[in-house]
C-alpha positions in Angstrom: 84.1 56.0 127.6 80.9 55.2 125.6 79.9 59.1 125.8 83.6 60.4 125.7 83.6 58.8 122.0 79.8 59.7 121.0 81.1 63.4 122.2 84.1 63.0 119.8 82.2 61.4 116.9 79.3 64.5 117.2 82.1 67.2 117.4 84.2 65.6 114.3 80.8 65.7 112.5 80.4 68.9 113.3 83.7 70.4 112.4 83.5 68.6 108.8 80.2 69.7 108.1 81.3 73.7 108.9 84.4 73.2 106.7 82.5 72.1 103.8 79.5 74.5 104.3 82.6 77.1 104.4 83.6 76.1 101.0 80.6 76.7 99.6 81.0 80.5 100.0 84.7 80.8 100.3 87.5 81.4 97.9 90.8 80.5 99.4 93.2 82.2 97.4 97.4 81.7 96.9 99.2 84.8 96.3 99.1 85.1 92.7 95.3 84.6 92.3 95.1 87.0 95.4 96.8 89.5 93.4 95.1 88.9 90.2 91.9 90.4 91.8 92.7 92.5 94.7 92.8 95.4 92.9 89.2 95.2 91.3 87.8 94.1 95.0 87.4 95.8 98.5 90.6 94.5 100.2 90.1 94.3 103.5 92.7 93.5 106.5 90.7 92.2 109.4 93.5 92.6 111.6 93.6 95.0 114.7 95.0 98.6 114.4 98.0 98.0 116.1 99.1 95.6 113.4 97.6 97.1 110.3 100.5 99.8 111.0 103.1 97.9 111.4 102.7 96.7 107.7 99.7 95.8 105.5 99.5 95.2 102.0 99.5 98.2 99.9 95.7 99.5 99.3 94.1 97.6 102.3 91.5 99.2 104.3 91.6 98.1 107.9 88.1 97.0 109.4 89.1 94.4 112.2 87.0 91.6 112.8 85.8 92.8 116.2 84.1 95.8 114.6 83.2 94.1 111.5 79.4 94.6 112.3 79.4 98.1 113.2 81.3 98.9 110.3 79.4 96.9 107.6 78.0 100.2 105.9 81.7 100.5 104.9 81.4 97.7 102.1 79.3 97.1 99.3 77.5 93.7 98.8 77.8 94.0 94.7 81.4 94.1 94.7 84.3 91.2 95.3 85.4 91.1 99.2 89.0 90.2 99.6 89.9 89.5 103.2 93.3 88.5 104.8 94.5 88.6 108.7 98.1 87.4 109.8 97.3 83.6 109.5 93.9 83.3 108.4 91.5 82.6 111.0 90.2 86.2 111.7 89.8 86.3 107.9 87.5 83.2 108.0 85.6 84.6 110.6 85.4 87.5 108.7 84.0 85.7 105.7 81.6 84.0 107.4 80.0 87.3 108.6 80.2 88.4 105.7 78.1 85.8 104.3 75.3 85.5 106.7 74.9 89.5 106.2 74.4 88.7 102.2 77.8 89.0 100.9 78.3 86.7 97.8 81.8 86.8 96.0 84.7 86.5 99.6 88.0 85.7 98.9 90.4 84.9 101.9 94.5 84.9 101.5 95.8 81.6 102.3 98.2 81.8 104.7 97.5 85.3 105.6 99.8 88.3 105.7 102.8 86.1 107.0 103.0 84.7 103.4 102.5 87.9 101.9 105.9 88.6 99.4 104.1 91.8 97.5 104.1 95.4 98.3 103.3 96.4 101.4 103.1 99.8 103.2 103.9 100.8 106.8 102.6 103.7 109.1 
């Protein structure tokens, strides 16, 4: 029983540390904030191609998080990067990868594409 309590405490501490560390390099933006800046940034949809084809934010490029490492050459480090996925978790993973690779200005759409009310394009 004691081991289980220690394991839970350690896991909770790890998750709290990770959360605060992520907040140091990742900006989570509301839809209005996202809309204000995404035209001047690299707008990246990190969902899979079939999701992207069903609908995406107008002007977005599709670089799935599963392909991000191989496609980093398509992204510039000197421009802001705006990421989104369906709900937010894949975009956060992509942001973590970009941060490790030296990208500095990374933002994620709060709530993801499912909360987006702006213009979309469907293929």
